[in-house]
C-alpha positions as CSV (number, residue, x, y, z in Angstrom):
1,M,0.0,0.0,0.0
2,A,1.5,3.3,-1.1
3,K,2.4,5.7,1.6
4,I,0.3,8.8,1.4
5,T,2.0,11.9,2.8
6,K,0.2,14.8,1.1
7,V,-3.4,15.7,2.0
8,S,-5.7,16.1,-1.0
9,P,-6.0,19.7,-2.1
10,L,-9.8,19.2,-2.1
11,A,-9.9,18.2,1.6
12,P,-12.1,20.1,4.1
13,A,-10.3,22.6,6.2
14,A,-10.8,20.4,9.3
15,F,-12.6,17.4,10.6
16,P,-16.1,18.5,11.6
17,E,-17.4,18.6,15.2
18,L,-19.6,15.5,15.5
19,P,-22.3,15.4,18.1
20,V,-22.2,12.6,20.7
21,I,-24.7,9.9,19.7
22,A,-26.4,8.5,22.9
23,G,-26.2,4.8,22.8
24,A,-23.0,4.6,20.7
25,S,-19.4,4.5,21.8
26,F,-16.0,4.0,20.0
27,A,-12.4,2.9,20.5
28,S,-9.5,2.4,18.2
29,A,-6.1,0.7,18.5
30,E,-2.9,-0.2,16.7
31,A,-3.1,-3.9,15.9
32,G,-0.3,-4.1,13.3
33,V,-2.6,-5.7,10.7
34,R,-0.2,-4.6,8.0
35,Y,1.9,-1.8,9.3
36,K,3.4,-1.0,12.7
37,N,2.7,2.3,14.6
38,R,-0.5,2.9,12.7
39,T,-4.1,3.0,14.2
40,D,-5.8,0.3,12.2
41,V,-8.7,-1.2,14.1
42,M,-11.8,0.3,15.6
43,L,-14.7,-1.1,17.7
44,A,-18.1,0.6,18.0
45,L,-20.6,-0.6,20.5
46,L,-24.3,0.1,20.2
47,A,-26.9,0.0,23.0
48,P,-29.7,-2.5,23.3
49,G,-32.6,-1.6,21.0
50,T,-30.4,-0.3,18.2
51,A,-31.8,-0.9,14.7
52,V,-29.1,-1.7,12.1
53,A,-29.5,-1.4,8.4
54,G,-26.9,-2.0,5.7
55,V,-26.1,-1.7,2.0
56,F,-23.2,-3.7,0.6
57,T,-21.2,-4.2,-2.6
58,R,-22.8,-6.2,-5.4
59,S,-19.5,-7.5,-6.5
60,A,-19.5,-11.2,-7.3
61,T,-16.3,-11.6,-5.4
62,R,-17.6,-10.1,-2.1
63,S,-15.3,-10.5,0.9
64,A,-16.0,-12.9,3.8
65,P,-16.9,-9.9,6.2
66,V,-19.4,-8.6,3.7
67,L,-21.2,-11.9,3.3
68,D,-21.4,-12.3,7.1
69,C,-22.8,-8.8,7.6
70,Q,-25.4,-9.3,4.8
71,A,-26.6,-12.5,6.6
72,K,-27.0,-10.7,9.9
73,I,-28.8,-7.5,8.9
74,G,-32.3,-7.4,10.3
75,G,-31.6,-9.5,13.3
76,D,-32.9,-9.1,16.9
77,A,-31.9,-5.6,18.2
78,S,-32.6,-6.3,21.9
79,A,-29.0,-7.1,22.8
80,G,-27.4,-4.1,21.0
81,A,-24.7,-4.5,18.4
82,A,-20.9,-4.3,17.8
83,I,-19.0,-3.2,14.7
84,L,-15.4,-4.2,14.4
85,V,-13.4,-2.7,11.5
86,N,-9.8,-3.1,10.4
87,S,-7.7,-1.5,7.7
88,G,-4.6,-2.9,6.0
89,N,-6.2,-6.3,4.9
90,S,-9.5,-6.7,3.2
91,N,-9.9,-10.4,4.0
92,A,-11.2,-10.8,0.5
93,F,-10.4,-13.7,-1.9
94,T,-9.1,-15.6,1.1
95,G,-11.3,-18.7,0.7
96,H,-12.2,-20.8,3.7
97,R,-9.5,-19.2,5.8
98,G,-11.3,-15.8,5.4
99,Q,-14.5,-17.3,6.7
100,L,-12.6,-18.7,9.7
101,S,-11.1,-15.3,10.4
102,V,-14.6,-13.7,10.5
103,K,-15.8,-16.5,12.8
104,E,-12.9,-16.0,15.1
105,L,-13.3,-12.2,15.2
106,T,-17.0,-12.2,15.7
107,E,-16.9,-14.9,18.4
108,E,-14.1,-13.3,20.3
109,T,-15.8,-9.9,20.1
110,A,-19.0,-11.4,21.4
111,R,-17.0,-13.0,24.3
112,V,-15.3,-9.8,25.3
113,T,-18.3,-7.4,24.8
114,G,-21.2,-9.6,25.7
115,V,-22.9,-8.8,22.4
116,P,-24.4,-11.9,20.7
117,V,-22.4,-13.2,17.7
118,S,-25.5,-12.6,15.6
119,R,-25.1,-8.9,16.3
120,V,-21.4,-8.6,15.7
121,F,-20.6,-7.0,12.4
122,T,-17.1,-6.9,10.9
123,A,-15.5,-5.1,8.0
124,S,-12.1,-5.2,6.5
125,T,-10.4,-2.9,4.0
126,G,-7.0,-3.1,2.4
127,V,-5.0,-5.5,0.3
128,I,-7.0,-8.3,-1.4
129,G,-5.9,-11.9,-1.4
130,E,-3.6,-12.1,1.6
131,P,-4.6,-14.1,4.7
132,M,-6.0,-12.0,7.5
133,P,-3.8,-12.0,10.7
134,H,-6.9,-11.9,12.8
135,E,-5.0,-12.9,15.9
136,R,-3.5,-9.5,16.0
137,I,-6.9,-7.9,16.2
138,V,-8.2,-10.4,18.7
139,A,-5.3,-9.5,21.0
140,K,-6.6,-5.9,21.0
141,L,-10.2,-6.6,21.8
142,D,-10.0,-6.3,25.6
143,E,-8.3,-2.9,25.1
144,L,-10.9,-1.8,22.6
145,N,-13.7,-2.8,24.9
146,T,-12.3,-1.1,27.9
147,A,-11.5,2.1,26.1
148,Q,-15.0,2.7,24.8
149,D,-15.9,6.4,24.7
150,P,-18.9,8.2,23.1
151,E,-16.6,11.0,21.9
152,K,-14.0,8.9,20.1
153,I,-15.7,8.8,16.7
154,R,-13.0,10.8,15.1
155,D,-10.3,8.3,16.1
156,A,-12.6,5.6,14.6
157,A,-12.6,7.5,11.3
158,R,-8.8,7.5,11.3
159,A,-8.5,3.8,12.1
160,I,-10.4,2.7,9.0
161,M,-8.3,4.8,6.5
162,T,-6.2,3.1,3.8
163,T,-5.0,5.4,1.0
164,D,-7.2,8.1,2.3
165,T,-5.4,11.4,2.9
166,F,-7.9,12.7,5.5
167,P,-10.6,11.2,7.8
168,K,-14.1,11.8,6.7
169,G,-17.0,12.9,9.0
170,S,-20.3,14.6,8.7
171,A,-23.2,15.4,11.0
172,R,-26.7,17.1,11.3
173,T,-29.1,17.8,14.1
174,V,-32.8,18.2,13.6
175,E,-35.7,19.2,15.8
176,I,-38.6,16.8,16.0
177,G,-41.5,17.6,18.3
178,G,-39.4,20.1,20.1
179,K,-36.6,17.5,20.8
180,T,-33.2,17.2,19.2
181,V,-32.2,14.2,17.1
182,S,-28.6,13.9,16.0
183,I,-26.9,12.1,13.1
184,A,-23.2,11.5,12.8
185,G,-21.3,9.6,10.2
186,I,-17.8,8.6,9.2
187,A,-16.4,7.1,6.0
188,K,-13.3,5.9,4.3
189,G,-12.7,5.7,0.6
190,S,-10.2,7.0,-1.9
191,G,-9.6,4.5,-4.7
192,M,-11.5,1.6,-6.3
193,I,-14.5,3.9,-6.2
194,A,-17.5,3.2,-8.4
195,P,-21.3,2.6,-8.2
196,D,-22.6,-0.5,-6.4
197,M,-20.9,1.1,-3.5
198,A,-17.2,1.5,-4.1
199,T,-14.3,0.5,-1.9
200,M,-15.9,2.4,0.9
201,L,-16.7,1.8,4.5
202,V,-19.4,4.1,5.9
203,Y,-20.9,4.1,9.3
204,I,-23.7,6.4,10.3
205,F,-25.2,6.7,13.8
206,T,-28.4,8.4,15.0
207,D,-30.1,8.6,18.4
208,G,-33.4,8.8,16.6
209,K,-35.8,5.9,16.8
210,V,-36.7,4.1,13.5
211,E,-37.7,0.4,13.1
212,Q,-35.3,-1.7,11.1
213,A,-37.4,-2.4,8.0
214,R,-38.1,1.3,7.4
215,L,-34.4,2.2,8.1
216,Q,-33.3,-0.4,5.5
217,T,-35.7,0.9,2.9
218,E,-34.8,4.5,3.3
219,L,-31.0,3.8,3.5
220,A,-31.1,1.9,0.2
221,A,-33.1,4.7,-1.5
222,I,-30.8,7.5,-0.3
223,C,-27.7,5.4,-1.2
224,D,-28.8,5.3,-4.8
225,K,-28.8,9.1,-4.9
226,T,-25.5,9.6,-3.1
227,F,-22.9,6.9,-2.8
228,N,-24.1,5.1,-5.9
229,C,-23.7,8.3,-7.9
230,I,-20.0,8.8,-7.3
231,T,-17.0,7.4,-9.1
232,V,-13.3,7.8,-9.0
233,D,-12.0,5.1,-11.2
234,S,-14.9,2.9,-12.3
235,D,-13.7,-0.1,-10.2
236,T,-16.1,-1.7,-7.7
237,S,-14.6,-3.2,-4.5
238,T,-15.1,-6.5,-2.9
239,S,-15.6,-4.9,0.5
240,D,-18.1,-2.0,0.3
241,S,-20.1,-1.7,3.4
242,L,-22.5,1.1,4.5
243,M,-24.2,0.7,7.9
244,L,-26.8,2.9,9.5
245,C,-27.5,2.4,13.2
246,A,-30.4,4.0,15.0
247,T,-30.0,3.7,18.8
248,G,-33.3,5.3,19.7
249,A,-31.7,6.7,22.8
250,S,-33.2,10.2,22.2
251,G,-36.6,8.6,22.7
252,V,-37.8,10.5,19.6
253,D,-39.6,8.6,16.9
254,A,-38.1,9.9,13.6
255,T,-39.9,7.5,11.3
256,D,-42.3,10.0,9.7
257,A,-40.2,13.1,10.2
258,E,-39.3,14.5,6.8
259,A,-36.6,16.7,8.3
260,F,-34.8,13.6,9.7
261,W,-34.6,11.8,6.3
262,E,-33.5,15.1,4.6
263,A,-30.8,15.4,7.2
264,L,-29.7,11.8,6.6
265,Y,-29.5,12.5,2.9
266,E,-27.3,15.6,3.6
267,V,-24.9,13.5,5.7
268,M,-24.7,10.8,3.2
269,L,-24.2,13.2,0.3
270,D,-21.5,15.1,2.2
271,L,-19.6,11.9,3.0
272,A,-20.0,10.7,-0.6
273,H,-18.5,14.0,-1.9
274,Q,-15.6,13.8,0.6
275,V,-14.8,10.3,-0.8
276,V,-14.6,11.8,-4.3
277,K,-12.5,14.8,-3.1
278,D,-10.1,12.3,-1.6
279,G,-9.9,10.3,-4.9
280,E,-6.4,9.0,-5.4
281,G,-4.4,11.8,-7.0
282,A,-7.4,14.1,-7.4
283,T,-7.1,17.8,-7.9
284,K,-10.6,18.6,-9.3
285,F,-14.1,17.9,-8.0
286,V,-16.5,17.5,-10.8
287,E,-20.3,17.6,-10.8
288,I,-22.0,16.2,-13.9
289,Q,-25.7,17.1,-14.4
290,I,-27.6,15.2,-17.0
291,T,-31.1,16.4,-18.0
292,G,-33.4,15.7,-20.9
293,A,-32.7,12.0,-21.0
294,A,-35.2,9.4,-22.1
295,S,-35.4,8.2,-18.4
296,D,-33.6,8.7,-15.1
297,A,-31.8,5.4,-15.7
298,D,-30.5,6.6,-19.0
299,A,-29.4,9.8,-17.5
300,K,-27.3,7.9,-14.9
301,V,-25.8,5.8,-17.7
302,H,-24.7,8.9,-19.6
303,G,-23.5,10.6,-16.4
304,M,-21.3,7.7,-15.5
305,A,-20.0,7.3,-19.0
306,I,-18.7,10.8,-18.8
307,A,-17.5,10.5,-15.2
308,N,-15.6,7.3,-15.9
309,S,-14.0,8.2,-19.2
310,P,-10.2,8.3,-18.8
311,L,-10.1,10.8,-21.7
312,V,-12.6,13.1,-20.1
313,K,-10.9,12.8,-16.7
314,T,-7.4,13.5,-18.0
315,A,-8.6,16.5,-20.0
316,I,-10.0,17.8,-16.8
317,A,-6.7,17.2,-15.1
318,G,-5.0,19.2,-17.8
319,Q,-7.6,22.0,-17.6
320,D,-8.5,21.3,-21.2
321,P,-12.1,22.2,-22.1
322,N,-12.3,19.3,-24.6
323,W,-16.0,19.1,-25.1
324,G,-15.5,16.5,-27.9
325,R,-14.7,14.0,-25.2
326,I,-18.0,14.7,-23.6
327,V,-19.7,13.9,-26.9
328,M,-17.7,10.8,-27.3
329,A,-18.7,9.5,-23.8
330,I,-22.3,10.1,-24.5
331,G,-22.1,8.3,-27.8
332,K,-20.5,5.2,-26.3
333,S,-22.7,4.9,-23.2
334,G,-25.3,2.7,-24.8
335,A,-28.2,4.9,-23.5
336,A,-30.5,6.7,-26.0
337,A,-28.9,9.9,-27.5
338,E,-29.3,11.9,-30.7
339,R,-26.4,14.0,-31.8
340,D,-28.4,17.0,-33.0
341,R,-30.4,17.3,-29.8
342,L,-27.4,17.6,-27.5
343,T,-26.7,20.7,-25.4
344,I,-23.4,21.0,-23.4
345,H,-22.4,23.5,-20.8
346,F,-19.2,24.0,-18.9
347,G,-20.5,25.8,-15.8
348,D,-22.7,28.6,-17.3
349,I,-20.8,28.6,-20.6
350,L,-22.8,27.2,-23.5
351,V,-20.4,25.0,-25.4
352,A,-22.4,23.1,-28.0
353,Q,-26.0,22.7,-29.1
354,H,-27.9,21.2,-32.1
355,G,-25.1,18.8,-32.9
356,W,-22.5,21.6,-33.3
357,V,-20.3,24.0,-31.3
358,S,-22.2,27.1,-30.2
359,P,-21.5,30.1,-32.4
360,D,-21.0,32.2,-29.2
361,Y,-18.5,29.7,-27.7
362,K,-15.2,31.1,-26.7
363,E,-12.5,28.6,-25.9
364,A,-10.8,31.0,-23.5
365,D,-13.9,31.3,-21.3
366,A,-14.2,27.5,-21.0
367,A,-10.4,27.2,-20.3
368,E,-10.8,29.7,-17.5
369,H,-13.6,27.6,-16.0
370,M,-11.5,24.5,-16.1
371,K,-8.9,26.1,-13.8
372,Q,-11.3,26.0,-10.9
373,Q,-11.1,23.2,-8.3
374,D,-14.9,22.6,-8.4
375,L,-16.2,22.1,-11.9
376,L,-19.7,21.7,-13.4
377,I,-20.5,19.9,-16.6
378,R,-24.1,20.0,-17.8
379,V,-25.5,17.9,-20.6
380,D,-29.1,18.0,-21.9
381,L,-30.1,15.2,-24.2
382,G,-33.3,16.8,-25.5
383,L,-35.2,13.5,-25.4
384,G,-37.4,13.5,-22.3
385,T,-37.5,14.4,-18.6
386,G,-34.9,11.9,-17.3
387,A,-32.3,13.5,-15.0
388,C,-29.4,12.4,-12.8
389,T,-26.4,14.1,-11.1
390,V,-23.2,12.2,-10.5
391,W,-19.8,13.3,-9.1
392,T,-16.3,12.4,-10.0
393,C,-12.7,13.7,-9.9
394,D,-9.9,14.1,-12.4
395,L,-7.3,11.5,-13.3
396,T,-3.7,12.5,-12.6
397,H,-0.4,10.8,-12.5
398,G,-0.9,10.7,-8.7
399,Y,-3.4,7.9,-9.2
400,I,-0.7,5.9,-11.0
401,D,1.9,6.7,-8.3
402,I,-0.4,5.4,-5.6
403,N,-1.6,2.2,-7.3
404,A,1.6,1.2,-9.0
405,D,3.1,0.1,-5.7
406,Y,-0.1,-0.4,-3.6
407,R,1.1,-3.6,-2.1
408,S,4.7,-2.5,-1.4
């Protein structure tokens, strides 16, 4: 895994202040999973009554931890829950040994914390195909259990990082019936980022009360508009996990509160954007708005075709307003498009329409727009009402530097 020393130029100024979530506590430790002197494991404990929802990678080569978590989602919440996460090793493509590692980790976590095995969730991120040294994590479980602290969520965010250059956090508070409900989330992700989740680990906690089935439905729906609309490099990971835990400790039923679901959307979108802004080697954050498509599904296909195009992404890195590459990406996407109906904007600059460059287009204006860190590309297909917005970053030599020696 390449050593990352420089923080992304797109990083937030600081890690945000996250509210304490009643019913949730955290601890982290140095287990030496892959490297020494690096915090690489975290344990979160959730109070009895916590509802847990999850969305996971759809990769056909899902890791052992992902398969175990998927089987446990929706279980009895009466005994609380535990989430154990490590970085450095993904425990993916490790065969039967990987399953044994998950079994050992969940059973030992249950023994130490008192949480039933059926409510112990694990996740692993890092190198694929190497045996998990789970005994190093097991050796830290007593320490992790003893060190639990409701205010240590930032440390947890650092513990799950791999090639990330900064820890990612986001929070919102809302008033429901005159009482405050809080939401706080952390995430990791930098490379191997594409729809169907990406090489991301995301953990969101709320003290609002929501029953599990509703929590699961809403999480999946919001995920489709946030995390499943980002891409860094078009590669889908074996280990993607997004979990939402509602402790209910505030005593406030948030089920039918529109403000709560809007706040959850804002937290998830913020975390998704931070993942893109920490894209390996990224120097530009790019929003791609597709309108006028034959359907919303077609709009997303077009958006992702543009966002994943190496030619588009390298042009953005070079600050080149090469709108021809946008046209190319639309044409190859496979979704419905008609050349002479296309309209393309870079920011507010009309670039092309009716199958031809706009007579008012000035290359110098577009080139100036491309110098910004935050870029907007707008495409209208002129075919219908379908729309979708996706987010990506540029592709620089930094991406090659990081991934050429990822395992060294």
